[in-house]
N, C-alpha and C positions, 0 to 999 in steps of 0.2 A: 310254946308261943302264946302270946296274949290273946284273950278273947276280946271281941268288939273291934272297933276300927283300929287299924294299925297306926302306931305312932313311933317316931324316931327322934333321937338326939344325935348331934354331930360331934365327933371327936377328931381333933386336929391330927394331921399326918405331917409333922414337920420334916425338914430335910433328912435328919438322921434315920427317921422311920422309912422314908422313901428309898434311901440308900440301902437300908437293911432288906427291904422288899426286893429291890433290884438284885441284890446279892443272894437272894433266896433264903435269907435268915428270918424266918417267920417268928421264931422264938424271941429274937431281939426286938422285932417290930411289936410283938405283943407286949413285951415287958415295957417298952418305951411308951406305948399308948395306954396301957392298963386295961385293954379290952381284948377279947379272944378273936383276933382277926382270923379269918378262915383261909384255907388253901387257895380259894378264889383270888386272893390278893397277890398270889404268885403266878396266876395263870396268864397266858398270852392275851386273854381278853382285856386285861388291864395293865400289864407291866409297861407297855408302850407309854401309858399315861404318866406313870411315875417318872420315867425319863424326861418326858416333855415338861412336866411340872418342875422337876429339879432344874432343868435348863432355864425355865422361866424365872424361877426364884433367883438363880445366879445373876440374871440380867436385871431383875427388879425385885429386891428383897421384900418390898411392901406387898407383893403378890401372895406371899406366904399366908397372910391373914385372910385371903379370899378363896383360895383354891381348894381342891379336893380334900374331903374329910371322910372318915369312916362313918357309916350310918348304923346306929345301934338301936335296936328295938327297945321301946319303953313299955313296961317296966322290967322286962326279963333280962336285958343286956346282951341279947344275941346280935352279932354283927351281921347285917343283912345286905350290905352293899356300900356304895360310896356316892357322895354328892358334894357339890360346891359350885363355885363360879369359875369361869374361864380366866378371871383376873379381877383386879380392882375396877371400880367404875371408870368408864371412859370420860372424856371431857364433857359429854352431854349428860352424864349421870347414868349411863346404861351399864348393866351387868348382864352377862349371858350365863344362864344356869346349865349345869350338866349333872346327870345322875345315872347310876347303873345299879341294878339289883343282882346280887349273887344268884345264879340260876337255881340254887337249892331253895330260894325264898321267893321266887317269882309267883305272880298271880295270887298274892296274899294282901295286896294293898300297900306294900312298902314303897313302891315308886310314888304313889300319890302322897304318902306320908312324907317322903323326901321333898317333893314339890311344895307341900304345905310348909315345911320347915325352912326351905330356901326362900320362899316368899315372905315368911315371918322375919327371917334374917335381913333380907333386903329392905323390908319396911322399917326396920329398926335402925337403918343407916341413913342419916340425913343426906349424905352425898349421892344416894341412889334415887333416881327418879323413874327409871324404866327397867323392867326385867324382860329379857329376851330368851326364847328357846328356838334353836334351829334343829329341825327334825327331817330326816329323809321321808319322802312321800310313801316309801315302802314300810316304814316303821310304824305299823298299825298300833302296836302296844303303846308307844310313846305318844302318838297322836291321841289315843284314848286317855292316856294318863293326864294330859294337860287340859282335856275337855272339862268344862265346869269351873275353871280357875280364872275366867275372864280374859284369856289371851285372844288377841285378834290377829288374823293372818295379814301380814304387812308386806309380803313379797317373797322372793326366793333368792338363793345364791348358789354358786358353784363351789363345792369343797373338793380340794385335790384328792382327798382320801375317800370321801363319802359320796361324791357326785352332787346331784341336785339336792338342796335342802330347802324346806319351807321355813320362813321366818315368822315367828309369832311374838307379839309383844303385849305387855300390859303395864299400867302404872304400878310403881312400887307400892304406893298407898292409894288404893281406889277411893274415889270420892264417897 
């Protein structure tokens, strides 16, 4: 692993890759992405996400440009997790980010590196005005991860799967 602050780049996971992951074909997914996806990409922790994102792309092909990507550490090329947005910007210009770190690489700064790159990505898209994060109050690690990035607590919502989530937002391009 690299010394100093963690850094990542994102590699797209297009529908054929998501389909390969859902069928348990890690070799095909690795070949298609050109990066060494780990067994974590086949785990129950994330396979539900591949199905959800495939369904989302089927309904809105433009979502493919925004959603989940593999997070690859820079400069060594280790795949450390996944991150992206829940979809394209809504009518108000808001995107909601999501990220997850492979348990083998947690507590090494990769989640913060993913947030850094997600914010950079959002700032580079003129259609994005606001970035949101929704986090369970019990998810202390994610709450700590977004600290220092200028997010403000703006409310809460009920999620059918996760229960209460706190909502945090910040401008895509801070003044």
